[in-house]
Backbone as CSV, one residue per row, in Angstrom:
resi,resn,N_x,N_y,N_z,CA_x,CA_y,CA_z,C_x,C_y,C_z
1,UNK,0.839,-1.186,0.000,0.000,0.000,0.000,0.887,1.253,0.000
2,UNK,0.555,2.172,-0.886,1.386,3.359,-1.097,1.533,4.209,0.166
3,UNK,0.430,4.421,0.884,0.466,5.282,2.071,1.403,4.727,3.141
4,UNK,1.428,3.410,3.295,2.318,2.770,4.277,3.770,2.953,3.837
5,UNK,4.018,2.748,2.544,5.369,2.952,2.006,5.843,4.386,2.268
6,UNK,4.960,5.356,1.992,5.323,6.760,2.232,5.596,7.021,3.712
7,UNK,4.812,6.430,4.589,5.026,6.676,6.025,6.406,6.168,6.442
8,UNK,6.816,5.028,5.903,8.144,4.485,6.231,9.247,5.357,5.631
9,UNK,9.062,5.778,4.388,10.084,6.602,3.729,10.218,7.958,4.403
10,UNK,9.077,8.607,4.695,9.119,9.936,5.315,9.702,9.867,6.725
11,UNK,9.523,8.745,7.389,10.044,8.588,8.752,11.534,8.266,8.776
12,UNK,12.043,7.654,7.710,13.427,7.165,7.728,14.400,7.988,6.898
13,UNK,13.898,8.979,6.149,14.772,9.774,5.277,14.997,11.138,5.917
14,UNK,16.253,11.440,6.250,16.498,12.591,7.128,16.187,13.952,6.528
15,UNK,16.121,14.086,5.201,15.753,15.405,4.655,14.245,15.554,4.474
16,UNK,13.492,14.564,4.908,12.033,14.618,4.794,11.420,15.203,6.070
17,UNK,10.283,15.903,5.933,9.737,16.642,7.090,9.254,15.788,8.265
18,UNK,8.953,14.516,8.032,8.504,13.660,9.136,9.606,12.725,9.640
19,UNK,10.862,13.083,9.356,11.974,12.218,9.777,11.921,11.978,11.289
20,UNK,11.835,10.700,11.657,11.793,10.242,13.049,10.631,10.853,13.846
21,UNK,9.530,11.077,13.159,8.340,11.652,13.818,7.157,10.682,13.831
22,UNK,7.229,9.589,13.077,6.091,8.686,12.938,6.321,7.398,13.726
23,UNK,5.451,7.173,14.691,5.570,5.977,15.546,4.764,4.834,14.954
24,UNK,5.408,3.688,14.874,4.705,2.470,14.471,4.826,1.502,15.636
25,UNK,3.727,1.183,16.287,3.797,0.382,17.515,4.293,-1.044,17.263
26,UNK,4.173,-1.502,16.011,4.664,-2.845,15.692,6.178,-2.827,15.504
27,UNK,6.658,-1.845,14.727,8.091,-1.780,14.416,8.926,-1.171,15.536
28,UNK,8.265,-0.436,16.449,8.962,0.141,17.605,10.144,1.024,17.193
29,UNK,9.907,1.925,16.257,10.983,2.780,15.753,11.414,3.830,16.767
30,UNK,12.622,4.332,16.566,13.132,5.426,17.399,12.541,6.720,16.852
31,UNK,11.956,7.531,17.741,11.409,8.826,17.322,12.062,9.924,18.148
32,UNK,11.876,11.159,17.708,12.426,12.311,18.428,11.699,12.486,19.759
33,UNK,12.401,13.102,20.722,11.822,13.285,22.056,10.771,14.389,22.120
34,UNK,10.964,15.465,21.298,10.073,16.619,21.448,8.659,16.362,20.924
35,UNK,8.516,15.637,19.812,7.175,15.251,19.364,7.222,14.138,18.323
36,UNK,6.172,13.358,18.331,5.955,12.331,17.312,4.475,11.976,17.331
37,UNK,4.005,11.401,16.236,2.602,10.983,16.139,2.543,9.549,15.640
38,UNK,1.400,8.934,15.781,1.204,7.586,15.253,1.286,7.623,13.730
39,UNK,1.965,6.638,13.154,2.062,6.580,11.690,0.679,6.450,11.051
40,UNK,-0.302,5.921,11.798,-1.648,5.756,11.238,-2.284,7.109,10.895
41,UNK,-1.924,8.169,11.631,-2.451,9.512,11.331,-1.940,9.971,9.970
42,UNK,-0.652,9.752,9.737,-0.041,10.101,8.447,-0.651,9.257,7.327
43,UNK,-0.774,7.963,7.552,-1.319,7.050,6.535,-2.746,7.450,6.169
44,UNK,-3.576,7.721,7.176,-4.961,8.141,6.912,-4.998,9.445,6.112
45,UNK,-4.065,10.350,6.440,-3.990,11.614,5.710,-3.666,11.410,4.242
46,UNK,-2.683,10.557,3.966,-2.315,10.267,2.570,-3.491,9.618,1.844
47,UNK,-4.123,8.650,2.500,-5.265,7.969,1.876,-6.383,8.937,1.527
48,UNK,-6.597,9.952,2.365,-7.672,10.920,2.111,-7.445,11.710,0.817
49,UNK,-6.206,11.747,0.355,-5.880,12.485,-0.874,-6.067,11.646,-2.129
50,UNK,-6.137,10.316,-1.954,-6.208,9.438,-3.141,-7.463,8.569,-3.217
51,UNK,-8.222,8.490,-2.126,-9.375,7.596,-2.152,-10.434,7.962,-1.118
52,UNK,-11.707,7.833,-1.519,-12.802,7.991,-0.558,-13.081,6.662,0.151
53,UNK,-12.666,5.556,-0.479,-12.927,4.239,0.089,-11.728,3.316,-0.165
54,UNK,-10.667,3.458,0.642,-9.449,2.672,0.402,-9.675,1.160,0.412
55,UNK,-10.574,0.684,1.262,-10.828,-0.766,1.338,-11.410,-1.297,0.021
56,UNK,-12.388,-0.574,-0.513,-12.995,-0.988,-1.788,-11.971,-0.907,-2.918
57,UNK,-11.137,0.127,-2.902,-10.091,0.247,-3.919,-9.125,-0.933,-3.858
58,UNK,-8.717,-1.292,-2.649,-7.786,-2.406,-2.487,-8.391,-3.704,-3.028
59,UNK,-9.686,-3.893,-2.759,-10.371,-5.088,-3.261,-10.384,-5.083,-4.796
60,UNK,-10.723,-3.932,-5.391,-10.787,-3.815,-6.852,-9.423,-4.075,-7.482
61,UNK,-8.393,-3.499,-6.896,-7.029,-3.658,-7.428,-6.575,-5.116,-7.383
62,UNK,-6.896,-5.805,-6.284,-6.367,-7.154,-6.055,-7.319,-8.284,-6.433
63,UNK,-8.509,-7.965,-6.949,-9.499,-8.996,-7.263,-8.931,-9.996,-8.274
64,UNK,-8.943,-11.263,-7.891,-8.391,-12.318,-8.745,-9.387,-12.709,-9.833
65,UNK,-10.678,-12.692,-9.485,-11.703,-13.170,-10.413,-12.251,-12.082,-11.332
66,UNK,-11.547,-10.967,-11.441,-12.022,-9.859,-12.272,-11.906,-10.210,-13.753
67,UNK,-12.925,-9.791,-14.530,-12.917,-9.991,-15.980,-12.193,-8.873,-16.720
68,UNK,-11.835,-7.833,-15.998,-11.224,-6.670,-16.634,-9.842,-6.984,-17.192
69,UNK,-9.544,-6.343,-18.324,-8.223,-6.511,-18.938,-7.165,-5.766,-18.143
70,UNK,-7.586,-4.625,-17.575,-6.657,-3.817,-16.776,-6.188,-4.597,-15.554
71,UNK,-4.979,-4.316,-15.157,-4.427,-4.926,-13.939,-4.116,-3.824,-12.942
72,UNK,-4.041,-4.201,-11.665,-3.610,-3.276,-10.625,-4.470,-2.027,-10.535
73,UNK,-3.806,-0.884,-10.312,-4.517,0.385,-10.106,-5.321,0.822,-11.324
74,UNK,-4.933,0.354,-12.488,-5.661,0.706,-13.715,-7.131,0.323,-13.637
75,UNK,-7.459,-0.652,-12.818,-8.855,-1.068,-12.650,-9.708,0.020,-11.996
76,UNK,-9.066,0.974,-11.354,-9.801,2.068,-10.698,-10.191,3.173,-11.673
77,UNK,-9.672,3.098,-12.904,-9.930,4.129,-13.904,-11.330,3.923,-14.491
78,UNK,-12.306,4.404,-13.750,-13.709,4.205,-14.114,-14.366,5.568,-14.291
79,UNK,-14.853,5.828,-15.483,-15.456,7.135,-15.774,-16.708,7.411,-14.939
80,UNK,-17.319,6.372,-14.410,-18.528,6.537,-13.592,-18.225,6.755,-12.117
81,UNK,-16.949,6.714,-11.766,-16.573,6.853,-10.357,-16.934,8.234,-9.828
82,UNK,-17.466,8.250,-8.609,-17.798,9.526,-7.958,-16.657,10.000,-7.053
83,UNK,-15.570,9.253,-7.029,-14.437,9.608,-6.165,-13.644,10.737,-6.797
84,UNK,-13.686,11.892,-6.169,-12.988,13.081,-6.672,-11.766,13.428,-5.812
85,UNK,-11.203,12.445,-5.120,-10.011,12.695,-4.299,-8.951,13.359,-5.178
86,UNK,-8.320,14.434,-4.673,-7.510,15.294,-5.551,-6.289,14.647,-6.198
87,UNK,-5.672,13.663,-5.525,-4.473,13.038,-6.110,-4.771,11.644,-6.680
88,UNK,-6.044,11.339,-6.844,-6.441,10.005,-7.310,-5.897,9.697,-8.701
89,UNK,-5.972,10.694,-9.583,-5.514,10.448,-10.954,-4.022,10.096,-10.976
90,UNK,-3.215,10.805,-10.187,-1.780,10.468,-10.091,-1.629,9.019,-9.606
91,UNK,-2.438,8.659,-8.615,-2.373,7.312,-8.029,-2.739,6.240,-9.058
92,UNK,-3.840,6.442,-9.757,-4.287,5.453,-10.755,-3.240,5.274,-11.843
93,UNK,-2.630,6.363,-12.263,-1.637,6.317,-13.341,-0.248,5.882,-12.852
94,UNK,-0.122,5.604,-11.544,1.152,5.120,-11.014,2.197,6.212,-10.844
95,UNK,1.757,7.472,-10.814,2.704,8.582,-10.660,2.924,8.864,-9.168
96,UNK,3.505,7.878,-8.492,3.737,7.987,-7.056,4.730,9.097,-6.725
97,UNK,5.636,9.348,-7.650,6.659,10.387,-7.426,6.006,11.759,-7.277
98,UNK,4.985,12.031,-8.081,4.288,13.323,-7.998,3.611,13.469,-6.637
99,UNK,2.964,12.404,-6.171,2.300,12.445,-4.862,3.333,12.690,-3.769
100,UNK,4.435,11.975,-3.853,5.514,12.124,-2.865,6.055,13.556,-2.849
101,UNK,6.263,14.127,-4.032,6.802,15.486,-4.114,5.829,16.522,-3.545
102,UNK,4.545,16.348,-3.805,3.535,17.265,-3.258,3.571,17.226,-1.738
103,UNK,3.599,16.023,-1.176,3.650,15.868,0.287,4.931,16.471,0.857
104,UNK,6.030,16.222,0.173,7.314,16.718,0.674,7.377,18.245,0.634
105,UNK,6.944,18.850,-0.469,6.984,20.313,-0.597,6.071,20.959,0.446
106,UNK,4.848,20.450,0.550,3.864,21.025,1.470,4.318,20.899,2.920
107,UNK,4.691,19.694,3.325,5.049,19.505,4.735,6.426,20.077,5.076
108,UNK,7.283,20.263,4.093,8.550,20.969,4.352,8.258,22.422,4.679
109,UNK,7.298,23.013,3.964,6.895,24.393,4.263,6.257,24.478,5.643
110,UNK,5.443,23.484,5.982,4.823,23.420,7.316,5.912,23.330,8.386
111,UNK,6.881,22.462,8.144,7.977,22.268,9.119,8.744,23.572,9.335
112,UNK,9.109,24.237,8.256,9.901,25.463,8.361,9.154,26.580,9.084
113,UNK,7.843,26.657,8.848,7.081,27.796,9.370,6.370,27.510,10.693
114,UNK,5.772,26.328,10.811,4.924,26.035,11.976,5.562,25.111,13.016
115,UNK,6.585,24.344,12.603,7.203,23.409,13.542,8.552,23.896,14.057
116,UNK,8.771,25.184,14.021,10.021,25.751,14.553,10.097,25.455,16.048
117,UNK,11.305,25.406,16.567,11.501,25.070,17.988,10.695,25.948,18.931
118,UNK,10.616,27.234,18.614,9.889,28.152,19.496,8.417,27.757,19.591
119,UNK,7.841,27.310,18.481,6.425,26.887,18.483,6.249,25.563,19.221
120,UNK,7.200,24.665,19.038,7.128,23.370,19.728,7.244,23.584,21.240
121,UNK,8.156,24.469,21.636,8.320,24.772,23.072,7.057,25.384,23.666
122,UNK,6.312,26.114,22.854,5.068,26.733,23.333,3.856,25.812,23.188
123,UNK,4.103,24.578,22.728,3.044,23.570,22.678,2.107,23.662,21.491
124,UNK,2.634,24.009,20.305,1.775,24.094,19.128,0.966,22.819,18.908
125,UNK,-0.297,23.000,18.590,-1.184,21.860,18.344,-0.891,21.215,16.985
126,UNK,-0.127,21.896,16.135,0.135,21.379,14.792,1.115,20.206,14.762
127,UNK,1.646,19.806,15.914,2.474,18.598,15.958,1.735,17.464,16.690
128,UNK,0.464,17.669,16.964,-0.361,16.618,17.562,-1.200,15.962,16.470
129,UNK,-1.800,14.857,16.804,-2.600,14.122,15.811,-3.672,14.992,15.174
130,UNK,-4.393,15.776,16.000,-5.463,16.617,15.441,-4.890,17.682,14.507
131,UNK,-3.703,18.192,14.836,-3.065,19.196,13.988,-2.645,18.633,12.647
132,UNK,-2.009,17.456,12.661,-1.576,16.816,11.410,-2.795,16.470,10.558
133,UNK,-3.843,15.955,11.202,-5.070,15.618,10.460,-5.683,16.863,9.819
134,UNK,-5.693,17.974,10.554,-6.230,19.225,10.014,-5.375,19.726,8.844
135,UNK,-4.060,19.563,8.941,-3.166,19.987,7.857,-3.421,19.171,6.587
136,UNK,-3.675,17.868,6.746,-4.018,17.030,5.590,-5.379,17.444,5.018
137,UNK,-6.328,17.704,5.897,-7.673,18.120,5.473,-7.595,19.432,4.674
138,UNK,-6.768,20.352,5.172,-6.583,21.636,4.492,-5.900,21.433,3.136
139,UNK,-4.879,20.585,3.100,-4.192,20.302,1.833,-5.186,19.724,0.819
140,UNK,-6.021,18.798,1.264,-7.023,18.187,0.373,-7.916,19.257,-0.240
141,UNK,-8.403,20.164,0.586,-9.283,21.241,0.108,-8.565,22.123,-0.909
142,UNK,-7.325,22.504,-0.593,-6.593,23.401,-1.493,-6.235,22.716,-2.817
143,UNK,-5.920,21.431,-2.762,-5.646,20.695,-4.001,-6.895,20.662,-4.883
144,UNK,-8.051,20.510,-4.240,-9.305,20.473,-4.997,-9.643,21.851,-5.582
145,UNK,-9.155,22.902,-4.943,-9.380,24.269,-5.440,-8.485,24.633,-6.628
146,UNK,-7.380,23.911,-6.780,-6.423,24.250,-7.836,-6.977,23.897,-9.218
147,UNK,-6.866,24.827,-10.185,-7.305,24.491,-11.542,-6.430,23.389,-12.138
148,UNK,-5.168,23.363,-11.712,-4.231,22.318,-12.136,-3.282,22.049,-10.983
149,UNK,-3.093,20.772,-10.677,-2.163,20.427,-9.589,-0.767,20.327,-10.188
150,UNK,0.045,21.328,-9.896,1.427,21.342,-10.381,2.314,22.016,-9.345
151,UNK,3.606,21.986,-9.600,4.576,22.522,-8.640,4.345,24.006,-8.382
152,UNK,4.023,24.745,-9.417,3.809,26.194,-9.279,2.673,26.493,-8.288
153,UNK,1.566,25.774,-8.412,0.432,26.011,-7.515,0.694,25.511,-6.096
154,UNK,1.443,24.423,-5.982,1.820,23.934,-4.640,2.704,24.984,-3.955
155,UNK,3.626,25.561,-4.700,4.507,26.584,-4.123,3.742,27.864,-3.769
156,UNK,2.714,28.200,-4.551,1.856,29.340,-4.198,1.158,29.076,-2.863
157,UNK,0.679,27.863,-2.692,0.028,27.491,-1.431,1.011,27.620,-0.271
158,UNK,2.229,27.120,-0.465,3.237,27.175,0.597,3.609,28.615,0.951
159,UNK,3.684,29.480,-0.055,3.965,30.903,0.202,2.827,31.535,0.997
160,UNK,1.607,31.193,0.635,0.432,31.746,1.330,0.391,31.298,2.788
161,UNK,0.830,30.074,3.061,0.867,29.565,4.441,1.754,30.429,5.332
162,UNK,2.795,30.969,4.741,3.776,31.737,5.529,3.253,33.091,5.982
163,UNK,2.059,33.469,5.515,1.458,34.727,5.967,0.720,34.554,7.302
164,UNK,0.550,33.305,7.724,-0.148,33.014,8.983,0.853,33.028,10.131
165,UNK,0.498,33.674,11.228,1.358,33.698,12.411,1.378,32.299,13.038
166,UNK,2.543,31.633,13.085,2.592,30.271,13.616,2.222,30.169,15.095
167,UNK,2.340,31.271,15.806,2.008,31.241,17.238,0.503,31.169,17.488
168,UNK,-0.276,31.396,16.435,-1.734,31.234,16.551,-2.083,29.861,17.121
169,UNK,-1.342,28.843,16.700,-1.681,27.464,17.059,-1.040,26.998,18.371
170,UNK,-0.459,27.956,19.096,0.044,27.645,20.445,-1.008,27.990,21.502
171,UNK,-2.172,28.445,21.069,-3.271,28.774,21.998,-4.011,27.484,22.357
172,UNK,-3.508,26.810,23.369,-4.020,25.467,23.671,-5.444,25.436,24.208
173,UNK,-5.918,26.557,24.733,-7.314,26.573,25.177,-8.257,26.740,23.985
174,UNK,-7.749,27.354,22.937,-8.550,27.567,21.716,-8.563,26.318,20.842
175,UNK,-7.374,25.721,20.658,-7.229,24.562,19.780,-6.940,23.317,20.626
176,UNK,-7.988,22.683,21.071,-7.841,21.502,21.929,-7.587,20.255,21.079
177,UNK,-7.119,19.200,21.747,-6.834,17.942,21.039,-8.111,17.112,20.879
178,UNK,-9.081,17.696,20.212,-10.371,17.053,19.973,-10.763,17.280,18.522
179,UNK,-11.843,16.640,18.097,-12.317,16.880,16.730,-12.781,18.329,16.567
180,UNK,-13.258,18.928,17.654,-13.636,20.351,17.613,-12.385,21.199,17.363
181,UNK,-11.285,20.857,18.051,-10.016,21.559,17.850,-9.513,21.393,16.425
182,UNK,-9.638,20.179,15.891,-9.221,19.923,14.506,-10.012,20.794,13.537
183,UNK,-11.300,20.886,13.768,-12.159,21.704,12.892,-11.765,23.178,12.969
184,UNK,-11.435,23.637,14.183,-11.037,25.046,14.346,-9.732,25.345,13.606
185,UNK,-8.793,24.411,13.648,-7.527,24.590,12.917,-7.817,24.696,11.424
186,UNK,-8.589,23.745,10.931,-8.937,23.723,9.505,-9.644,25.024,9.103
187,UNK,-10.629,25.421,9.893,-11.381,26.641,9.581,-10.481,27.873,9.581
188,UNK,-9.583,27.946,10.568,-8.676,29.104,10.650,-7.789,29.171,9.396
189,UNK,-7.211,28.037,9.022,-6.357,28.011,7.832,-7.159,28.384,6.588
190,UNK,-8.326,27.827,6.489,-9.173,28.063,5.322,-9.534,29.543,5.184
191,UNK,-9.777,30.200,6.300,-10.170,31.610,6.277,-8.982,32.547,6.094
192,UNK,-7.809,32.139,6.528,-6.667,33.058,6.577,-5.570,32.808,5.555
193,UNK,-5.575,31.650,4.918,-4.561,31.380,3.885,-5.182,31.726,2.536
194,UNK,-4.790,32.868,2.012,-5.360,33.359,0.751,-4.482,32.925,-0.422
195,UNK,-5.083,32.149,-1.303,-4.333,31.645,-2.456,-4.936,32.200,-3.739
196,UNK,-4.070,32.431,-4.715,-4.495,32.945,-6.013,-4.003,31.981,-7.086
197,UNK,-4.795,30.946,-7.295,-4.391,29.928,-8.290,-4.837,30.331,-9.683
């Protein structure tokens, strides 16, 4: 599964934004002391960008008794599909590198701006599970807003993120570690990150 592969790569490659930040309770990996999250949060986030129903997709891809000529992910290329996940087309066409680059560019910008030591010391919610989930939710929305998903538009999004004061998310009474807190993070980003695609 692509999302699992990405979680391992992003956790083990030192120039990647999630280096030593993703905990896998089975593999018992070494993570940083200041913060880490469950790898399942990252995996769910990646899946949200490529599929509305990952279980059904996995079944379709791996079905042995299928009459279709297509093999693997190509079986998901269905014109009647209602799945509008923003990176689905890259996934179906096997362009995993594009998905990886989008994640790396976006979360590198997040790391530089929102995960600075000063913010971590002040307890930013953006390094907790609800924060990471909200960041994926926001990325999904912005990808869907783009007329074309390309490097130029991803970089415009990253530039727009830098206009937000990172200390906003250190207000722990405002942004709690709940689904309500996650929604508030998403709403704040959505209202304050102005993009011109």
